C-alpha positions as CSV (number, residue, x, y, z in Angstrom):
1,X,126.6,104.6,122.2
2,X,125.1,108.0,122.0
3,X,124.7,109.9,118.7
4,X,127.9,111.8,119.2
5,X,129.8,108.7,120.2
6,X,128.8,106.8,117.1
7,X,129.7,109.8,114.9
8,X,133.1,110.1,116.6
9,X,133.7,106.4,116.2
10,X,133.0,106.7,112.5
11,X,135.2,109.7,112.2
12,X,138.0,107.7,113.9
13,X,137.6,104.8,111.4
14,X,137.8,107.3,108.5
15,X,140.9,108.9,110.0
16,X,139.4,112.4,110.3
17,X,138.0,114.6,113.0
18,X,134.8,116.6,113.1
19,X,136.8,119.8,113.6
20,X,139.0,119.3,110.5
21,X,136.3,117.8,108.3
22,X,135.1,119.8,105.2
23,X,131.8,121.6,105.4
24,X,128.9,119.1,105.1
25,X,130.8,116.2,106.4
26,X,128.9,115.9,109.6
27,X,125.6,115.6,107.6
28,X,127.2,112.9,105.5
29,X,128.4,111.0,108.6
30,X,124.8,110.8,109.9
31,X,123.5,109.8,106.5
32,X,126.0,106.9,106.4
33,X,125.1,105.9,110.0
34,X,121.4,105.8,109.0
35,X,122.0,103.8,105.9
36,X,124.0,101.4,108.0
37,X,121.2,101.2,110.6
38,X,118.8,100.3,107.8
39,X,121.1,97.5,106.6
40,X,121.5,96.2,110.1
41,X,117.7,96.1,110.7
42,X,117.0,94.3,107.5
43,X,119.6,91.6,108.2
44,X,117.4,89.7,110.6
45,X,114.0,89.7,112.2
46,X,115.5,90.8,115.5
47,X,113.5,89.8,118.6
48,X,114.5,93.0,120.4
49,X,112.6,94.9,117.7
50,X,109.4,93.0,118.2
51,X,106.5,94.8,119.8
52,X,102.7,94.7,119.9
53,X,100.0,97.3,119.5
54,X,96.2,97.2,119.9
55,X,94.4,97.0,116.6
56,X,90.8,98.1,116.5
57,X,88.7,96.0,114.1
58,X,85.9,98.4,113.1
59,X,82.3,97.5,112.0
60,X,82.1,97.2,108.1
61,X,85.7,98.5,107.7
62,X,87.8,96.5,105.2
63,X,91.0,98.7,104.8
64,X,93.3,99.5,107.7
65,X,96.6,101.5,107.9
66,X,99.1,100.2,110.5
67,X,100.6,102.6,113.1
68,X,103.7,104.5,112.0
69,X,105.9,102.5,114.4
70,X,105.2,99.3,112.4
71,X,107.9,98.4,109.9
72,X,107.0,94.8,109.3
73,X,103.9,92.8,110.3
74,X,104.7,89.6,112.3
75,X,101.1,88.7,112.9
76,X,97.6,90.0,113.4
77,X,95.1,88.6,116.0
78,X,91.5,88.8,116.9
79,X,90.5,89.9,120.4
80,X,90.6,86.3,121.7
81,X,94.1,85.7,120.3
82,X,93.1,83.9,117.2
83,X,95.6,84.6,114.4
84,X,94.5,86.1,111.1
85,X,95.7,84.1,108.1
86,X,97.7,86.0,105.5
87,X,96.4,85.5,102.0
88,X,98.2,86.4,98.8
89,X,96.6,89.4,97.1
90,X,95.3,87.6,94.0
91,X,93.7,84.9,96.1
92,X,92.3,87.5,98.5
93,X,90.7,89.4,95.6
94,X,89.1,86.2,94.3
95,X,87.8,85.3,97.7
96,X,86.3,88.8,98.2
97,X,84.6,88.7,94.9
98,X,83.2,85.2,95.4
99,X,82.0,85.6,99.0
100,X,80.1,88.2,100.9
101,X,80.5,86.8,104.4
102,X,80.6,88.9,107.5
103,X,81.9,87.9,111.0
104,X,82.5,89.4,114.4
105,X,86.1,89.8,113.5
106,X,88.2,89.3,110.3
107,X,89.9,86.0,109.7
108,X,92.2,86.8,106.8
109,X,94.2,89.7,105.6
110,X,96.4,90.7,102.7
111,X,99.0,93.5,102.6
112,X,98.3,96.2,100.0
113,X,101.5,98.2,100.0
114,X,101.4,101.6,101.8
115,X,98.9,104.4,102.0
116,X,99.4,108.1,101.2
117,X,101.3,108.5,104.5
118,X,103.7,105.6,103.7
119,X,102.0,103.4,106.4
120,X,101.6,99.7,105.8
121,X,98.1,99.1,104.5
122,X,96.1,95.8,104.9
123,X,92.7,94.6,103.6
124,X,90.8,92.1,105.7
125,X,88.1,89.5,105.2
126,X,85.3,89.0,106.2
127,X,84.2,92.5,107.0
128,X,83.7,92.7,110.8
129,X,80.2,93.2,112.1
130,X,81.3,94.4,115.6
131,X,84.0,96.8,116.9
132,X,86.6,94.6,118.7
133,X,90.2,95.2,119.8
134,X,92.7,92.7,118.6
135,X,96.4,93.2,118.1
136,X,99.2,93.6,115.6
137,X,102.6,92.0,116.4
138,X,105.3,93.8,114.5
139,X,108.9,94.9,114.2
140,X,109.5,98.4,115.3
141,X,110.5,101.1,112.8
142,X,113.8,102.5,114.0
143,X,114.0,106.2,113.5
144,X,117.0,107.9,111.9
145,X,119.3,109.9,114.0
146,X,120.8,113.3,113.3
147,X,123.1,115.9,114.9
148,X,120.2,118.2,116.1
149,X,120.3,116.7,119.6
150,X,116.7,115.6,119.4
151,X,117.6,111.9,119.4
152,X,120.0,110.3,121.9
153,X,120.7,107.1,120.0
154,X,119.0,104.4,118.0
155,X,116.0,103.4,120.1
156,X,115.3,99.7,120.5
157,X,118.7,98.6,119.2
158,X,120.9,97.3,122.0
159,X,124.0,99.3,122.6
160,X,126.3,96.3,122.2
161,X,125.2,96.2,118.5
162,X,126.1,99.9,117.8
163,X,129.7,99.0,116.9
164,X,128.4,97.0,114.0
165,X,126.3,99.9,112.7
166,X,129.6,102.0,112.7
167,X,131.4,99.2,110.8
168,X,128.6,99.0,108.3
169,X,128.7,102.8,107.9
170,X,132.4,102.6,107.2
171,X,131.6,100.2,104.4
172,X,128.9,102.5,103.1
173,X,131.6,105.3,102.9
174,X,134.1,103.0,101.1
175,X,131.4,102.1,98.6
176,X,130.5,105.8,98.1
177,X,134.2,106.7,97.6
178,X,134.8,103.6,95.4
179,X,137.7,102.9,97.7
180,X,140.4,100.4,96.7
181,X,139.9,99.0,100.3
182,X,136.2,98.4,99.7
183,X,136.4,94.6,99.4
184,X,138.3,94.3,102.7
185,X,136.2,96.8,104.6
186,X,132.9,95.3,103.2
187,X,134.2,91.8,104.0
188,X,135.0,92.7,107.6
189,X,131.6,94.4,108.1
190,X,129.8,91.4,106.6
191,X,131.7,88.9,108.7
192,X,130.9,90.9,111.9
193,X,127.2,91.1,110.8
194,X,127.1,87.3,110.3
195,X,128.6,86.7,113.7
196,X,126.0,88.9,115.3
197,X,123.1,87.2,113.5
198,X,124.5,83.7,114.4
199,X,124.9,84.7,118.0
200,X,121.4,86.0,118.3
201,X,119.7,82.8,119.4
202,X,116.1,84.2,119.7
203,X,115.0,85.6,116.3
204,X,111.4,86.6,115.9
205,X,109.1,83.7,115.1
206,X,107.6,85.0,111.9
207,X,104.1,84.0,111.0
208,X,105.0,84.0,107.3
209,X,104.0,87.6,106.8
210,X,106.1,90.1,105.0
């Protein structure tokens, strides 16, 4: 579905039209769709959202910020494909204090929240001694949509799943309005979500990172 088709579908579910809706309703519609999109994305590690980017391991650099498109790290690799092992932050800090090793490329990493630009940040060990290009496998960050015309639809999410985003948006509206139909609407949306997750036979093979 296009942006306008998804908005129209949600208007239909709510029993109103864009032309007759009060001022500000269109903005609310897109906010609900974006909230629903976020719920959908978080329900599963969808394989259609998996991608890979080059990752430069830089001499003597310990801290790295991931590209803006990365929403979840699936795995990090050295140039030869060797996987970096994720280490819990406390164990990583102990390791870094106890050892002063260096290597051509890092062998471990820990996630350290986000940087000042809200990008996922990692620390690696040992410090690399050479510039090499590895990779980061990740789930794509799906951008919000709006009614500006700048975005055609939700990139990376297959069109046959867009109906579910509309259903989840309806439940977001029912929750916002404290509707007496909330339980029914929410139940229908959750059932549809569960069916989509179950039918998706190729989820991302997570390396245990989060």
